[in-house]
N, C-alpha and C positions, 0 to 999 in steps of 0.2 A: 476825854470822853465826849459825849454828845453836848455837854454844857457849853463847850467853847463855841459851838456852832449856833446856840440859841440867839435869836434876835431880841432886841428890846421889845418887850411885850407892848402891844398897842391896842389893847381891847377898848380903850376909852374912845379913841378917834375912829370914825368910820374909815373903812379901808382906803378909799381914794385919797382922803386927807392925809393919812399917815404916809401913803405912797408919795403924795406931793411934797410932804414935809421931809422927804428924803430918808425913808426908813433905811436901816443899816444895810446898804447894798454890798459893802466891801466884803463882809463874811460870805455872802452868797456868791460873789464873783470869785472869791478864793475857792469855794466849793466847786463851782462850774469848771474852773481851770483844772482843779485836781481831778475831777471826773474824766477829763480828757487828757490827763497827763501821760507822757510816754513812759514814766517810771511806774512799774507794776505796783510797787508797795504803796506809793502815794495814791494811785488810782483805787486800789482795794480799800484803803482806809476811808477815802472819800465815799466810795460805794456803800460801805458799812454805815457811815454817818447819814448818808442819804436815806438808806432803808430805815434807820432808827427814827429819823425825823418824820418819815412818812407814817410810821406806826404811832409815834407818841406826840408829834408836834406838827400835825398836818397844817394847822392854821398858819403858823409862822413860816413854814416851808412855802406854802402857796403865796402868802403875803410877800415873802422875800423875792420869789420869782417875779411877781407882778412889779415889785420895785425895780428889779433889774431891767425889765422890759421898758419901764418908764424913764430909765436913766440914760440920756443921750451920750453921757460921758463914757459909757461902757462900749467896748468893741462890738461891732455888728455881728461878727461870727459867734461871739459868746451869747449875745442876745438871741440869735437864731437857735443856738443849742438850748438855751433856757426855754424858748417856746416849744421845742421838741419835747423836753421833759414835762413841761406844763401840760402839753397835750396828753401825755401818758397819765398824768395825775387826775385829769378830768374824764378819762375814758372809763366807761363801765367795765368793771372786771371784778377780780376777787376783792374781798374786804381789805386785804393787805395793800393792794395797789391803788384802789379807788379812793385817793386822799380827799377828793372833793366831797365825798359822801360824809366825811367826818366833821364838816363845818356846821356851825349853827345856821338856821335858815337866814338870819339877817346877813351873815357873812357870805353865804352862798349868793344872795341877791346882790350884795355889793361887789363881789368878784365878777359876777356876770355883767353888771353895769360897767365896771372898770375895764373889762376886756373890750367891750364895744367902744368905749371912749378911746382906749389905747389904739385899737384897730384904726379908728378914724384919724387919730392924731399922728400916727407914724409917718415918717418921711421916706423910709427905705423900703422899696417895693417888695424885695425878697422877704424881709422881716414881716412886712404887713401880711403877705400871703401865708407865712408860717402862723401868725396870730389868727388869721382867718381859719386855718386848719384846727387851731385850739377851739375856736368858737363853734365850728361845725361838730366837733366831738362832744363839746359840752351840750349843744342843742340836742344831740342824740340821747344824752343821759337825762336831760331835764324833761324830755318828751316821751320817755319809754313808759308804755302803759303798764307793763308787768313788773316794774322795779322802781319803787318809790325812793330808793336811797339817794338818787340824784335830783329829785324834785326840789325846786327853789323854795317851796314852802309846804308844810304838811297839808295834805289834801288838795294841793294845787299843782297839777301837771302843766308843763309848758313854760314858754318864755315869751310873754306877750310883746315885749319891746323888740324882739329880734327881727321878725320879718319886715315890719314897717321901716326899721333902720336900714336893713339891707336893700330893700326896694328903693329907698330914698337915695342911698349912696351909689346904687348900680345904674341910676338913670342918667345917661350922658347929657340929657337936655338940661338938667338942673345941677349936675356935679361937673364942674369944669376941671377938676383935678384928675387927669387921665390915669395916673398910676392907681389912685384910690378907686376910681371907677372900675378899672380892670380887676383889681383885687376883690371888689365887691361882687362883680358878676361871677367871678370864680367861687366866691363864698356862697352865692345864691345857688350855683350849680351843685355845690357839695351838700346843701341842705334840702335839695329837691326831694330825696327819698323820705326825709323826716317830716317835711311840711307839705307833702303831696296834696292833701285835701285843701289846705289853706291856699296853696298856689293855684289850684284849679278854680277856686272861688274868686281869686284876684286876677282873672284872665285878662281883663282890659289893661290893668296896670302892667302886667307881665308883657303883654303885647307891645306896649309902647317902649318898655325897656329894651326888648329884643330889637325892635325896629330902629330905635335911636343908636343902638350899639353896632348893628350890622352895617349901618351907613356912615359910621364915624370915620373921621380922617385918620385916626390912630390904628395901625394894623394890629397892635396887641389887643385893643378893645374889640376889634372885629373877630379876632381869633377866639377871645374869651366868649363872645356871643355865640359863635359857631359851636363851641363845646357845650355851652348851656342848652342850645336848641337840641343837640344830639342827646343830652342827658334827659331833657323833658320828653323827647320821643321815646327814649328807652324805658322811662319809669312810669309815665302817665298812661291811662287807658286810651284806646284809639280815639274815642269821641272827644277826649280832652286835648289830644295832640293834633287832631285833624286840621285845625286852623293854621298850624305851623307849616303845613304843606305849601302854603303861599310863600314861605321863605326859601324853598328848595333852590330856585334859580339864583337867588342872592348868595346862598351858600357856595354854589359853584363859582360865582364871581369872586367871592372871598378867596377860594382856593387859587384861582387864576392870579389874583393880586399878590398873594403870598409867593407864588412861583416867580412872578415878575420882579418882586422886591428881593428875591433870593433869601427869604426867611425860612430856612430849611427846618429849624426846630419847630416853629409854629405850624408849618405845613405838615410835618409828621404827626404832630399832636392832633391836628384836625382830621387827617386821614385815618388815624387810629380810631377816632370817635365815629367817623363816617362808616368805617368797616363794621363797627359794632351795630350800627343801625341796619346795615345791609343784612346782618345775620339775625337780628331780633325783630325788626319791623321793616322788611323790604318794601312794603306797600308805600312807605313814605316817598319813594322815588318814582312811583308808577306814572303819575301825571306828567312829571318832568321828562321822563324817558320817552313817553309816548309823543310828547310835543316836540322835543328838540334833541332826543338821543343823549342829552346831558344827564348826569355827569359822566356817562360812559365814554363819550368822545374825548373829553379832557383827560380822563384817567388813562385811556388808551395812548394818548399823546405822551403823557408822563412816563408810561412804561417804556416807550421807544426813545425817550430823551436821554442822551448820553452826556451832553455838555451841561455843567452847572446844575445837575440834579443828583442828589445823593441816592445811594443804593436803597436806603430805607424807604425813601419816597417811591421809588420804582416798585419795590416789593409790595408796599402797602396798596399801591394803585392796582397792581396785578391781582392781589388778594381780594380786593373789593370786587373786581370783575368776575373772578372765579366764584366768590361767595354768592354774589347776586344771581349768577347763572344757575348755581345749584339750587338756590331758594326758589327761583322763578324760571324753570327750564323753558316754559312757553315763550319767554321773552326772546330767546335765541331763534325760535322757529320762524 
């Protein structure tokens, strides 16, 4: 039954200490392996155990998953799977699935703090970004005005430590760890909708994060900054994103650099975001198009490029031109 799965109870130690003391991760690792087993029966049994633990033992389930994330001896693929399940457990949903809501306030706060510590300490970029996704889902739950189940403390909405931590780690001028910086810029992008007002108030700090990242030597950091700018333009009110119009020409340069470096995945991601801006806030491109016909010239070149340019890139470039022309028919006149 469910008892074989129970972890040693660790209510005495704060979460992070029991995690550091090596909480029993082997049972959790067994559970994770069984959940992705090719054997139907084994997988179904594990699924039943997982559902039972979610209902009656949320604290040990969450604690166990945090211990797996902290254990560098566990295979990276399993730890990524663990982060995916953890994200589901902190996502606002039905009482049955929203395991985080079942924790006592002290444990909620310790889990939140431990997630930030884990995010900063991880060495593996893919896993780090997965933990970033857990944090952004949790941020959504702890900041929700109309649902107190996810709040870190009764009568206290929000997660005061989150934005300062993310700002600090996303600033390339003070964070020399490029992988962590990229993951942090991506995390910042994911929490823009949740922290809209706070981000608008921190305009100066945000400005320097964007500037340092767009001019960084690392193409992945420039790509993350590109996506962040697009998210800000898409989510914020026009008067709040207007200063970002100054980055328009730098964004075109980033696209050009990604083409030259043949980073097709990054290029497609940036173009996908560029396209969304063309459809929701086409005015972002107005000054730049008037001054230099960019990014239209660059995108038209990409549409015509056959050598070393993937079809997805050509299609997205063409779609941008079509979308912008539909939104701003006068531009063609």
